[in-house]
C-alpha positions as CSV (number, residue, x, y, z in Angstrom):
1,M,0.0,0.0,0.0
2,R,1.5,3.3,-1.1
3,S,1.5,6.4,1.0
4,F,-0.7,9.3,0.1
5,E,2.4,11.3,-0.7
6,E,3.4,8.8,-3.3
7,I,-0.1,8.7,-4.7
8,R,-0.3,12.4,-4.9
9,E,3.0,12.6,-6.7
10,E,1.6,10.3,-9.3
11,M,-1.5,12.4,-9.7
12,E,0.6,15.6,-10.0
13,K,1.9,14.2,-13.3
14,F,-1.5,15.1,-14.9
15,L,-3.1,17.5,-12.3
16,S,-1.9,21.0,-11.4
17,L,-1.3,22.2,-7.8
18,E,-4.6,24.2,-7.8
19,Q,-6.4,20.9,-8.2
20,F,-5.4,19.6,-4.8
21,N,-6.7,20.9,-1.5
22,T,-5.2,19.7,1.9
23,N,-6.3,22.7,4.0
24,S,-7.2,21.3,7.4
25,E,-10.4,23.4,7.8
26,D,-11.6,22.5,4.3
27,L,-10.9,18.8,5.0
28,Y,-12.9,19.0,8.2
29,D,-15.8,20.6,6.4
30,A,-15.6,17.9,3.7
31,S,-15.8,15.1,6.3
32,A,-19.6,15.4,6.6
33,D,-22.6,17.0,4.9
34,R,-25.5,19.0,6.3
35,Y,-26.8,16.0,8.1
36,K,-24.4,16.6,11.0
37,K,-24.3,20.4,10.7
38,Y,-24.7,21.0,14.5
39,A,-21.9,18.7,15.5
40,K,-19.8,20.0,12.6
41,A,-20.3,23.6,13.7
42,K,-19.4,22.7,17.3
43,G,-16.2,21.1,16.1
44,V,-17.0,17.7,17.4
45,L,-17.4,15.5,14.3
46,D,-16.4,11.9,15.0
47,V,-15.6,10.8,11.5
48,P,-12.2,10.8,9.7
49,C,-11.1,13.8,7.6
50,P,-10.4,12.9,3.9
51,L,-6.8,12.9,2.8
52,A,-7.5,15.6,0.2
53,I,-10.1,17.3,-2.0
54,V,-9.3,16.9,-5.7
55,Y,-10.8,19.1,-8.4
56,P,-10.8,17.3,-11.8
57,K,-11.4,19.4,-14.9
58,T,-12.2,16.6,-17.5
59,A,-13.6,13.1,-17.7
60,D,-10.2,11.9,-18.6
61,E,-8.7,13.3,-15.4
62,V,-11.6,11.6,-13.4
63,S,-10.8,8.4,-15.2
64,R,-7.1,8.5,-14.3
65,I,-7.9,9.5,-10.7
66,L,-10.4,6.6,-10.2
67,Q,-8.0,4.1,-11.7
68,I,-5.4,5.0,-9.2
69,C,-7.9,5.0,-6.3
70,N,-9.2,1.6,-7.5
71,E,-5.7,0.1,-7.5
72,E,-4.8,1.6,-4.1
73,R,-8.2,0.8,-2.5
74,I,-8.8,4.5,-1.7
75,N,-12.4,5.5,-0.9
76,V,-13.8,8.2,-3.3
77,I,-16.7,10.6,-2.4
78,A,-18.2,12.5,-5.3
79,R,-19.1,16.1,-4.3
80,G,-21.1,18.9,-6.0
81,G,-22.9,21.7,-4.3
82,K,-22.6,20.2,-0.8
83,T,-26.3,20.3,-0.1
84,A,-26.8,16.6,0.7
85,T,-29.0,15.9,3.8
86,E,-28.7,12.2,4.5
87,G,-25.1,11.7,5.2
88,G,-24.2,10.8,1.6
89,L,-21.0,13.0,1.8
90,E,-20.0,11.8,5.3
91,N,-16.6,10.0,5.3
92,W,-16.4,6.6,7.0
93,C,-12.9,5.6,5.8
94,D,-9.4,6.6,6.8
95,R,-8.1,6.7,3.2
96,T,-10.5,8.9,1.3
97,L,-10.4,11.4,-1.5
98,V,-13.2,13.8,-2.2
99,L,-13.7,14.5,-5.9
100,D,-15.2,17.9,-6.2
101,A,-16.8,19.1,-9.5
102,R,-15.9,22.8,-8.9
103,F,-13.7,23.1,-12.0
104,M,-16.1,21.1,-14.2
105,D,-18.2,24.2,-14.7
106,Q,-18.8,24.7,-18.4
107,I,-22.2,25.2,-20.0
108,I,-21.4,23.2,-23.1
109,K,-24.5,23.9,-25.3
110,I,-28.0,25.3,-25.0
111,D,-30.1,23.9,-27.9
112,T,-33.5,25.6,-27.9
113,Y,-34.6,24.0,-31.2
114,N,-34.2,20.5,-29.7
115,S,-35.2,21.7,-26.2
116,Q,-32.1,20.5,-24.4
117,A,-29.0,21.8,-22.7
118,T,-25.7,20.1,-22.0
119,V,-23.6,21.0,-19.0
120,Q,-20.6,19.7,-17.0
121,A,-21.3,18.2,-13.6
122,G,-20.1,21.3,-11.7
123,V,-22.5,23.8,-13.3
124,E,-24.9,25.4,-10.7
125,L,-28.6,24.9,-11.4
126,Q,-29.2,28.6,-10.9
127,R,-26.6,29.6,-13.4
128,L,-28.1,27.5,-16.1
129,E,-31.6,28.7,-15.2
130,D,-30.4,32.3,-15.5
131,E,-29.0,31.7,-18.9
132,L,-32.1,30.0,-20.1
133,R,-34.4,32.7,-18.8
134,K,-32.6,35.2,-21.1
135,L,-33.8,33.0,-24.0
136,G,-37.4,32.5,-22.7
137,Y,-36.7,29.0,-21.4
138,T,-36.5,27.2,-18.0
139,T,-35.0,24.0,-16.6
140,G,-38.3,23.4,-14.8
141,H,-36.2,22.2,-11.9
142,S,-36.4,24.2,-8.7
143,P,-35.3,22.4,-5.5
144,Q,-35.0,24.7,-2.5
145,S,-31.2,24.4,-2.9
146,K,-31.4,25.8,-6.4
147,P,-28.9,28.7,-5.9
148,V,-26.1,26.4,-4.8
149,A,-26.9,22.9,-6.1
150,K,-24.9,21.5,-9.1
151,Y,-25.9,19.2,-11.8
152,G,-23.7,16.2,-10.9
153,G,-25.2,16.1,-7.5
154,L,-28.8,16.7,-8.7
155,V,-28.6,13.7,-11.0
156,A,-26.6,11.5,-8.6
157,T,-29.2,12.0,-5.8
158,R,-32.3,11.7,-8.0
159,S,-33.4,15.1,-6.9
160,I,-36.7,16.7,-7.3
161,G,-37.9,20.4,-7.5
162,Q,-40.8,22.4,-6.3
163,F,-42.5,22.4,-9.7
164,S,-42.2,18.6,-10.1
165,T,-46.0,18.0,-10.6
166,L,-45.7,19.7,-14.0
167,Y,-42.1,19.1,-15.0
168,G,-41.2,15.9,-13.2
169,G,-38.2,14.9,-11.2
170,I,-34.6,15.0,-12.5
171,E,-35.0,11.5,-13.8
172,D,-37.7,12.8,-16.2
173,M,-35.4,15.6,-17.4
174,V,-32.2,13.8,-18.1
175,V,-31.8,13.0,-21.8
176,G,-28.2,11.6,-21.8
177,L,-25.1,11.8,-19.7
178,E,-21.4,11.0,-19.3
179,C,-19.9,9.1,-16.3
180,V,-16.8,7.4,-15.2
181,F,-16.6,4.0,-13.5
182,P,-14.0,2.9,-10.9
183,D,-11.9,1.0,-13.4
184,G,-11.6,4.3,-15.4
185,H,-14.1,3.4,-18.2
186,I,-15.8,6.5,-19.5
187,A,-19.4,5.8,-20.6
188,R,-21.5,8.2,-22.7
189,I,-25.2,7.7,-23.0
190,K,-26.4,9.4,-26.1
191,N,-29.0,12.1,-26.3
192,V,-32.2,10.8,-27.9
193,P,-35.9,11.4,-27.0
194,R,-36.6,7.7,-26.4
195,R,-35.3,4.3,-27.4
196,S,-36.0,0.6,-26.9
197,G,-32.5,-0.7,-26.7
198,G,-32.7,-2.9,-23.7
199,P,-33.2,-1.6,-20.1
200,D,-32.9,2.2,-19.7
201,I,-29.3,2.4,-18.7
202,R,-29.6,6.0,-17.6
203,H,-31.1,4.8,-14.5
204,I,-28.1,2.9,-13.4
205,V,-26.4,6.3,-13.1
206,I,-29.3,8.5,-12.0
207,G,-29.7,8.2,-8.2
208,N,-26.5,6.1,-7.7
209,E,-25.3,8.7,-5.0
210,G,-21.7,8.3,-6.1
211,T,-21.7,4.6,-5.2
212,L,-21.3,3.2,-8.8
213,C,-19.7,5.9,-10.9
214,Y,-18.8,9.6,-11.1
215,I,-21.0,11.8,-13.3
216,T,-19.1,14.3,-15.5
217,E,-21.6,15.7,-17.9
218,V,-25.4,15.8,-18.2
219,T,-27.9,16.7,-21.0
220,I,-31.3,17.8,-19.7
221,K,-34.6,18.9,-21.3
222,I,-35.5,22.6,-21.2
223,F,-39.0,24.1,-21.4
224,R,-40.5,27.3,-22.7
225,Y,-41.2,29.8,-19.9
226,Y,-44.4,31.8,-19.5
227,P,-44.2,33.8,-16.3
228,E,-46.9,36.2,-17.4
229,N,-49.5,33.4,-17.1
230,N,-48.7,32.2,-13.6
231,Q,-51.8,31.8,-11.3
232,F,-51.7,31.2,-7.6
233,F,-54.3,29.6,-5.4
234,G,-54.5,29.2,-1.6
235,Y,-57.0,27.8,0.9
236,L,-57.3,27.0,4.6
237,V,-58.6,23.5,5.1
238,K,-59.6,21.5,8.2
239,D,-57.1,18.7,8.0
240,V,-54.3,17.1,5.9
241,E,-56.6,14.4,4.6
242,T,-59.0,16.9,3.1
243,G,-56.0,18.6,1.4
244,V,-54.7,15.3,0.0
245,K,-58.2,14.5,-1.4
246,V,-58.2,17.8,-3.3
247,L,-54.7,17.2,-4.6
248,R,-55.8,13.8,-5.8
249,E,-58.9,15.2,-7.5
250,V,-56.9,17.6,-9.6
251,I,-54.2,15.1,-10.6
252,V,-56.3,12.1,-11.4
253,N,-58.5,14.4,-13.6
254,G,-55.5,14.9,-15.8
255,F,-54.3,18.4,-14.7
256,R,-50.7,19.3,-13.8
257,P,-50.3,22.4,-11.7
258,S,-46.6,23.1,-11.3
259,V,-47.1,23.2,-7.5
260,A,-49.7,21.3,-5.5
261,R,-49.2,21.2,-1.7
262,V,-51.0,20.8,1.6
263,Y,-49.4,21.7,5.0
264,S,-50.4,20.5,8.4
265,E,-51.4,23.1,11.0
266,E,-48.0,23.0,12.7
267,D,-46.0,23.1,9.5
268,A,-48.2,25.9,8.1
269,A,-47.6,28.0,11.1
270,Q,-43.9,28.3,10.3
271,H,-44.4,29.1,6.6
272,F,-47.6,31.1,6.6
273,Y,-47.6,32.8,10.0
274,H,-49.4,35.9,8.6
275,F,-52.5,34.0,7.4
276,H,-52.7,30.4,8.5
277,E,-55.1,31.0,11.4
278,N,-54.0,27.6,13.0
279,K,-55.4,25.7,10.1
280,C,-53.9,23.5,7.4
281,V,-52.9,25.3,4.2
282,L,-53.6,24.0,0.7
283,L,-52.0,25.8,-2.3
284,F,-51.4,25.5,-6.0
285,M,-49.5,27.3,-8.8
286,A,-50.4,26.9,-12.4
287,E,-48.0,27.8,-15.2
288,G,-47.4,27.4,-18.9
289,P,-49.4,28.5,-22.0
290,K,-52.4,30.7,-21.1
291,G,-55.0,28.1,-22.2
292,I,-53.5,25.4,-20.1
293,V,-53.1,27.6,-17.1
294,N,-56.7,28.8,-17.3
295,A,-58.0,25.2,-17.7
296,T,-55.8,24.1,-14.7
297,G,-57.1,27.0,-12.6
298,E,-60.7,26.0,-13.3
299,A,-60.0,22.4,-12.4
300,I,-58.4,23.5,-9.1
301,E,-61.5,25.5,-8.2
302,E,-63.8,22.6,-9.2
303,A,-61.8,20.2,-7.0
304,V,-62.0,22.6,-4.0
305,E,-65.7,23.0,-4.5
306,K,-66.2,19.2,-4.5
307,F,-64.7,19.0,-1.0
308,Q,-66.0,22.3,0.2
309,E,-67.1,20.8,3.5
310,G,-63.5,20.6,4.5
311,V,-62.4,24.0,3.0
312,I,-62.6,26.9,5.5
313,K,-61.8,29.9,3.3
314,K,-59.8,31.1,0.3
315,V,-56.5,32.9,0.7
316,D,-55.5,36.0,-1.2
317,S,-53.4,34.7,-4.1
318,Q,-50.8,37.5,-3.7
319,L,-49.9,36.0,-0.3
320,I,-49.2,32.7,-2.0
321,Q,-47.2,34.3,-4.7
322,N,-45.1,36.3,-2.2
323,W,-44.3,33.1,-0.4
324,F,-43.2,31.3,-3.6
325,E,-40.9,34.2,-4.6
326,H,-38.9,33.9,-1.3
327,L,-38.9,30.1,-0.9
328,N,-35.4,29.2,-2.1
329,W,-32.4,29.5,0.3
330,S,-28.9,30.8,-0.6
331,Q,-25.6,29.9,0.9
332,K,-26.1,32.8,3.4
333,D,-29.3,31.2,4.5
334,I,-27.5,27.9,5.0
335,D,-24.8,29.7,7.0
336,D,-27.4,31.7,9.1
337,E,-29.3,28.5,9.9
338,V,-26.1,26.9,11.4
339,E,-25.3,30.0,13.4
340,G,-28.9,30.0,14.7
341,M,-28.5,26.4,15.8
342,I,-25.4,27.2,17.7
343,A,-26.8,30.3,19.3
344,N,-30.0,28.6,20.4
345,D,-29.0,25.0,20.8
346,S,-32.0,24.0,18.6
347,H,-32.6,22.3,15.3
348,A,-35.2,23.8,13.0
349,G,-36.4,22.1,9.8
350,F,-35.2,18.6,10.0
351,T,-37.1,16.5,7.5
352,T,-37.7,12.9,6.5
353,E,-39.6,12.5,3.2
354,I,-41.5,9.4,2.1
355,S,-44.0,8.5,-0.6
356,A,-47.0,6.2,-0.9
357,D,-50.3,5.9,-2.8
358,W,-53.2,8.3,-2.2
359,E,-55.1,6.0,0.2
360,T,-52.1,5.3,2.3
361,I,-50.4,8.7,2.8
362,P,-53.0,10.1,5.3
363,Q,-52.8,6.8,7.3
364,I,-48.9,7.0,7.5
365,Y,-49.1,10.6,8.5
366,S,-51.5,10.0,11.4
367,R,-49.6,6.9,12.7
368,V,-46.3,8.7,12.6
369,I,-47.5,11.8,14.4
370,E,-49.2,9.7,17.1
371,R,-46.2,7.4,17.6
372,V,-43.7,10.3,17.8
373,R,-45.8,12.2,20.4
374,N,-46.4,9.0,22.5
375,E,-43.2,7.0,22.1
376,F,-40.3,9.4,21.5
377,H,-38.5,9.7,24.8
378,R,-37.5,13.3,24.2
379,A,-41.0,14.4,23.0
380,H,-40.9,17.3,25.5
381,D,-38.0,18.8,23.6
382,I,-39.9,18.9,20.3
383,T,-41.0,22.5,19.4
384,M,-42.7,21.6,16.1
385,L,-44.0,18.3,14.6
386,G,-45.9,18.3,11.3
387,G,-45.6,17.8,7.6
388,H,-46.6,18.6,4.1
389,S,-47.3,16.9,0.8
390,S,-45.5,18.7,-2.1
391,H,-45.0,16.3,-5.0
392,S,-47.9,14.4,-6.5
393,Y,-48.4,11.8,-9.1
394,L,-51.3,10.0,-10.8
395,N,-51.2,7.1,-8.2
396,G,-50.0,8.9,-5.1
397,T,-48.0,11.6,-3.4
398,N,-45.2,12.3,-1.0
399,M,-45.1,13.4,2.6
400,Y,-42.4,15.6,4.2
401,F,-42.3,15.0,7.9
402,V,-40.8,18.2,9.5
403,Y,-39.7,18.4,13.1
404,N,-37.9,21.0,15.2
405,Y,-36.4,20.5,18.7
406,D,-34.4,22.0,21.4
407,I,-31.1,20.2,21.9
408,H,-30.3,19.0,25.5
409,C,-27.4,16.7,24.9
410,A,-23.8,16.7,23.8
411,P,-23.5,18.0,20.2
412,E,-22.0,14.8,19.0
413,D,-25.0,12.8,20.3
414,E,-27.7,14.9,18.7
415,M,-28.4,12.6,15.8
416,M,-28.8,9.5,18.0
417,V,-30.8,11.3,20.8
418,Y,-33.2,13.1,18.5
419,H,-33.2,12.6,14.8
420,H,-32.5,8.9,14.5
421,P,-35.4,7.8,16.8
422,I,-37.9,10.0,15.0
423,Q,-36.7,8.9,11.6
424,K,-36.9,5.3,12.7
425,I,-40.6,5.7,13.5
426,I,-41.2,7.3,10.1
427,V,-39.3,4.6,8.2
428,E,-41.0,1.8,10.1
429,E,-44.5,3.1,9.5
430,T,-43.9,3.8,5.9
431,I,-42.3,0.5,5.0
432,K,-45.0,-1.4,7.0
433,A,-47.6,0.4,4.9
434,G,-45.9,-0.4,1.6
435,G,-44.6,3.1,0.9
436,S,-41.0,4.2,0.1
437,M,-38.9,5.6,3.0
438,C,-37.0,8.0,0.6
439,H,-38.9,10.1,-1.9
440,H,-36.0,12.3,-3.1
441,H,-33.3,13.0,-0.6
442,G,-31.8,9.6,-1.2
443,I,-30.6,6.9,1.2
444,G,-27.2,8.4,2.0
445,K,-25.6,6.7,5.0
446,Y,-28.2,7.5,7.6
447,R,-31.0,5.5,6.0
448,S,-28.8,2.7,4.7
449,E,-29.6,0.4,7.7
450,W,-33.1,0.1,6.1
451,T,-32.0,-0.4,2.5
452,L,-32.8,-4.1,2.6
453,D,-36.3,-3.4,4.1
454,E,-36.9,-0.7,1.5
455,H,-36.1,-3.0,-1.5
456,G,-36.9,-6.5,-0.2
457,T,-36.1,-9.2,-2.8
458,A,-35.3,-6.4,-5.4
459,Y,-32.1,-5.6,-3.4
460,Y,-30.6,-8.5,-5.4
461,I,-30.5,-6.1,-8.4
462,L,-28.8,-3.3,-6.5
463,E,-26.3,-5.7,-5.0
464,K,-25.3,-7.1,-8.4
465,L,-24.8,-3.7,-9.8
466,K,-22.4,-2.8,-7.0
467,K,-20.4,-6.0,-7.4
468,A,-20.2,-5.5,-11.2
469,Y,-19.3,-1.9,-11.4
470,D,-17.4,-1.3,-8.1
471,P,-16.0,-4.8,-7.0
472,N,-13.3,-3.2,-4.9
473,D,-15.9,-1.1,-3.0
474,I,-14.1,2.2,-3.4
475,M,-17.1,4.4,-4.3
476,N,-18.7,6.3,-1.3
477,Y,-18.3,3.6,1.3
478,G,-21.5,3.2,3.4
479,T,-23.9,5.1,1.2
480,I,-27.0,3.2,0.0
481,F,-25.3,-0.2,0.5
482,P,-25.4,-1.0,4.3
483,K,-22.1,-1.4,6.1
484,E,-22.5,-2.8,9.6
485,D,-19.2,-1.5,10.9
486,G,-20.0,2.1,9.8
487,I,-23.6,1.9,11.1
488,K,-22.5,0.6,14.5
489,K,-19.7,3.1,14.8
490,Y,-21.2,6.3,13.4
491,I,-24.9,5.9,13.7
492,K,-25.5,3.7,16.7
């Protein structure tokens, strides 16, 4: 086994000095993602720091780096915009390199005639969106991390955006891509609207969370943008179940508002404090060509009328619009959130998102809320417990469980004292009911202990992919694929 100094010396034959980062503060920051932000900010992370952060510029450089790491059995963590929330960027190995896409930042081509754009993995979503808006187009993708998220990470985590009910998730937007496997093989999946050439191999890459390969380039669909036609709708409703019924009515009738959401009373209070009146909040946004928007608006109003016994009042549409326009968070917002946690010893906005069919979602929601309130041993520290549905489909919807709490334990124990027991209840109830424990944040490392339960007999397929593409297990050790040593040491 060669020393890192020897390995770096070999890499310096094709990488420049600016492509290596061994600054101690940056390495500490790179040792975990937002999942352990409180412990990280307190300086008490209990995981190893990576050996270095490396910034490749081309797929060929990624190939050569991975070949060396594969030969030397060095763990590799792929990193983009650093907005992961499930421990996917946390390091569980002593010998690790973080491959950061910072220098892979070229917008290669915007092709409006064929409605697609090609970018390198390190291009920020907001940057591409800004360029498209100048041409009257949009990505259609708008996660809350939009200002800082990068395309490699968006694709690797199978992300979704706030307008998904109309535009779909990232998996619906990816046309083709380029990626590099641990043995150095560079694979390019060509850009075509559809094909029947065997299984859809894009989906081996999309959502792999850096456990099978490193994404270097992505081609995505782009859409015409009609901001002048946007319509906003808001209502106070008596309970979550009523809101879910209205959402279902709109969707199963064939309409696709870009946004369709219902918030519990508790969650609504922290988003719509100026009008929620201690009620649940149901809201929609319709966008696109004028005729489609008008028809969608009519369908929303008809659905609300059908369930009017559960609808308390209509909300001024300007209030809903104002909320949408200030929903995304910047890097400053992320930094301020951490500073607030430190100052107040509290955690605001932890989430666990799941999905299930229409009939099951309200049942899961009720069971989870009841169990957390009655069984969680630190329930007296919870300052908010609720949820919202924000991504809907023909056959079901998702549920974001949101919980805030005051922290009365050592910073390094916060995850195990608070977050893990709550998340365990959510996962148990969801899987028991036949839903999915991870709608779009991915499995990361902190849901990997339930990967087998999530997939059941289908885990065979995932397991074979890992053995085929990463037989030496160098790609993001502990993410998706459960590792008992890491789970016992860093989770339990």
